[in-house]
N, C-alpha and C positions, 0 to 999 in steps of 0.2 A: 504494500500500500504506500502510495507516495506521501511523503511528509507534507502536511498542510502548509507549513511555512515556506517550503520550496515552491509549492504550487502557487502561492499568492505573491511570491517575490517578484518585484517589478524588473523587467528586462531593461527598461529605460530609466535611468536615475535622474530624478528631477531636482532633489534637494542636495545641496552641498552641506548645509548645517541649518536644520530647521529650528534649532534652539534660538536662533537670532530673531525668530518671529514669535517667541513666547512672551506672555505678559510680564514675567519677572526679569526679562533680559534688560540689562542696563548698557546702552550703547556708549562707545567711547567718544562719539561726536553727536551733538544734539542740534540738528539743523533748525534754524529759525528760532532758537531759544537762547542765543548767546547773550543778548541784552539782559534777559531775566536771570540767567545764571550768574552774571556779573553782579547784579543787584543783590541776589541772595548771598553771594560770597562776601560782598562788601559789608553787609549787615552782620555776618557771623564771624568776620575775621578777628574780632576781639577775643574769641575763644582761644586762638593760637598765641595771642600776645599777652594773655593774662589781664585783659581789659573787658569792660562791659560790652555785651553784644546787644544789637537791636532786635527785639522780638518782632516777628513778622506774621501777617495774615496774608495767605495766598489764595486768591479767588479765581474762579474761571470754570467754564463748562467741563464736562467729562471728556477725557481724551485729548486735552490740550497741552500735555507734558508737564503738569504741575508736580506730580509725584516723582517722575523720572528726573526732573531738573533738581529737585531737592535732594534726592538720593545721590545724584551726580556730585553736587557740591559737598555733601557730607563725606562721601568717599574721598574726594580730593582733600578735604580739610583734615581728615584722619591721617592721610598719607603725608601731609605737610607738617603736622604737629602731633606728638605722642600725648600731649596734654588733653587732647579732645576725645570725648567719648560720645560718638554719634548714636542716638537711640531713635529708631523708627518704630512708631506704634500706629497700627491701623485701628481706629476706634470702632470699626465694625467687628473686629475680632476681640478687642479689649475695650469694652464699652462701659466699664464701671470705674469709679475712683480707685477702688481696691486693686483691680487688675492692672490699671495704668501705673500706679505706684509700685506694684509688684514687678512689672516689666522694667521699670527704671532700676529697681534694686538688682534684678537679675543681670541687667546689662552692665552694672557696676561690679559684678562678680559675687553677689550675695544670693544664694538660693533660698527662697522662702516658700513654704508650703502654701498651696492655694487656699486651704482652709485652716482655721484654728489660730489665726493671727490677725489682729485688728489693723486698721489703716494707720492708727497712731503709732503702733509698734513698727510698721514698715517705714514710716516717716523717720522714726528714731534710728533705724538701721541705716537708712540712706545717709542721714546726718553723720553717723559714726564713720561710715566708709569715706565720706568726703572730707572729714577732719583728718583722717590718716593719710589720704592720698591727694595730691594737688592735681585734681582733674577738673575739666570743664565740660559738664554734660550739655549736649545740644540735642534737644528733643523735637522730633517732627511728629505732630499729631495729625494723621491723615483722616479725612472724613470726620473732622472734629464736630460737625453739627450733630453727629450721632449721639453725642453726650446729652443732648437736649430732648431726646425722644423718650426718656425714662421718667417715671413719676418720682423717682428717688433722688432727684437733683444731683446726678452724677457729675454735672458740670462744675461742681465745687472743686474738683481737682484742678481746674484752671486757676482758681484762687490760690491753691497750694503753690502752683508753679509761679504765679505772679508775685508771691511773697517768699520766693526761694531763699533770698538773702537772709530773711528773718528766721526761716525754718532750718536751713541747712548751712548758713554762714557762707554760702557760695551762690553766685548768680547762675541761673540756668539760661541757656539760649533756647527759645521756643519758636518753632515755625508751625503755625496752624494752617491746615490745608482744607478747603471746603469748596463744594459746588454751589452752596446756598448763598444767594445774595442777601438773604435775610438774617444771616448769622450774626452780624454786628448788632442788629436791633435786639437780639436776645441777650446780649452780654450785659451783665451788671456793670455799672459805670466804674466801680473800683477795679474790676478786672480789665476793662477796656483800656483804661488810662495807662496801666503798667504792662499789660501783656501784649497789647497791639500798638507798637510804636511805629510800624511801617506797614503799608499795604502794597500788594503787587498783584496786578490783574493779568491773567493769561487769556488772551482772546482766542477764539476758535481759529483753526488753521484754514487757509484758503486752499482751493483746489491745486494751485501751483505748489504751495508749501507741502501739501500732502504727497504730491508726486515726488518731490525731492526726498521726503522721508522714506517713501517706499523704495525709491531707487537706491538709497544708501543701504537699506536692509536687504534688498534683493541681490545686491552684489555679493553679500556674504552668505545669503541663505540658499541661493540657487546656482546651479551650474550655468555657464554661459550658453546662450541659445535655448534656454529652457522656458522662456516667457515669450509669448506672442506680443507684438507691439502694443496692442490695445489693452492688455491686462492691467498695467499700472494706471493708465489714465482712467479706466473704468472703475477700478477699486477706489481711486481718489475721488472720482465724481460721486460715487455712492456714499462715501463717508462725508463728503462736503455737504450733501443734502441732509445728513444726520448730524447737524451741529458741528461739522468739521472735526469729527472724532477720529484721531489718529489710531487709537486702539482698534476701532472698528475696521479701519482701512487695513491695518496689519493683519488682523485676524481673518479678514476676508481674503487677503492674499495667501495666507497659510492654508485656509480651507480649500481655496481653488487649487492650490498645489497638491493637496492631499487627494482631491478628486481626480486630478490628472494622473497622479501616481497610481491610484487604484485602478484606473482604466488602462494603465500602461500606455498612456498617450505620449507622443513625441514631445509635445509642448503643453504648457498651461495656456488655455485659450479663453476667449470671451465667454463661451458657453459655460465653462467651469466657474467663472466669476459669478455669472447670473444664478447658477444653481447654488453656489456657496452663499450668496446673499440671502436666499430664501431660508437657509438653515441658520445663518448667523443672526438674522433679525430676532428670532425667538430666543436664541442663546444669550444674546446681549441683554435682553430684558431680564431673563432669569438670573444672570450674573449680577446685575446691578440692584435688584430688589430683594429684600428679605421676605419672609412668608407673609406677614401682615400687609406690607406694602403691595405685594402681588395681589392679595385679596381685594384691597381697595381699588387697584388698577382694574382687575377683572370685573368688579361691580360697576365701575364707571363705563367700561367698555360694553358690558352687557346692556346697560341702559341707554347708551349713546351720549346722554348728558344727564347730570344730576345737580341738584342744589346742595349747598353745604348742609342744610337742615336734613336732607335725605341721608347724607353720609353719616351725620351724627346719630341719626335714628338707627341706621343699619349697623353701625359699630358702637352701639351704646355701652357695650361692655368695656370699651376703651375710654380714656378721658378725652375731653374735647381738645385738650392741648396735644395729645398724641395723634388724634385724627388730623389736626392742623399740620402737624409735623410730617405726616405721611403725604399730605397734599403738597406741602412745600418741597419735599424730596422729589416727588413725581414731576412737579413743575420744573424744578431745577435741572432734572435730567432730560427735559424736553418731551415727556410722554403725555402731558396734559396741558390744557390752557385754562386759565381762570379769568372770568369776566364778571364785573359787577354791573348789574342792571337794576332798574327801578320797576317794581310791580305794585299791585294793589296794596299789599301789606308793607310796602317800603322797599328797602334795599335787599336785592337777592343776589347771591353769589352763585354763578353758573360754572360748572366744571365739566369740561369735555375732553375726549381723547384728541390729541394733536394729530392732524393728518399731514 
């Protein structure tokens, strides 16, 4: 019996290194983000010099290079100075005050059990470590708006970081990353004044910029002559229509390559991109939304359009604040539109799926 892996092995190799197209790949060059990278580096350079850093808020739609740019600068900063301890935390994975402080302690070399120790004890541990070692923690909080979706006020950890000098006798550098334009409005004024000293906005990529990004990845990911001429422009055009999302463009290129490979095609062609887009659209939605957000999205989609009152009634087990946060998240990702109109009973907020 023929081995199944020999049977499905492609005769024509398409990929040179498909890891280059994976979400966690950090490129050595960031096309069209040089200015933003320099701004982040300038704000954080004090970490390497024993001086105070400028805390930053980084805003912009999904797929505009915010996370990659911050990780790029943190990597460069660590290579430049051994004083720096870069700490990247995704607030969708660590969404509580306890888990974020735990992640900071772990990055500083202190293992702390997930249960059985209070946040105050973790804070003390962090302070002890920093007293012994002259280190400069630089913390990137990705998807920081996630902290406001809980009824337990997990955003208090931002106050901890804002008064790091008082708590730990050391200034922390903090970079908060969010897709939500309403994030600043949610912040307590005490946190806002000390935690957000600089703002940086990442605009969505243009079709030309997306093509440049895809070309730079394609050179590393594919063998020469593996892509038809129309593939990169089509991937870029599709992503440009979806809020200039570079992650979507890259994922689309990878999916198209996998389809061509599975068919043992000579090249990745336009038809592969079109088929890939049908798959990627649903996957992108699934990746970006958690369970409850998906429920809210599906309810709006089923109805066509709903009022905010209908949403509150449907999800009455959730707090009104949580429902508002779900709507804000869906809106910031470009999945829905929100429009205020005036009806017989006064102001009505209409929520629709974005077409």
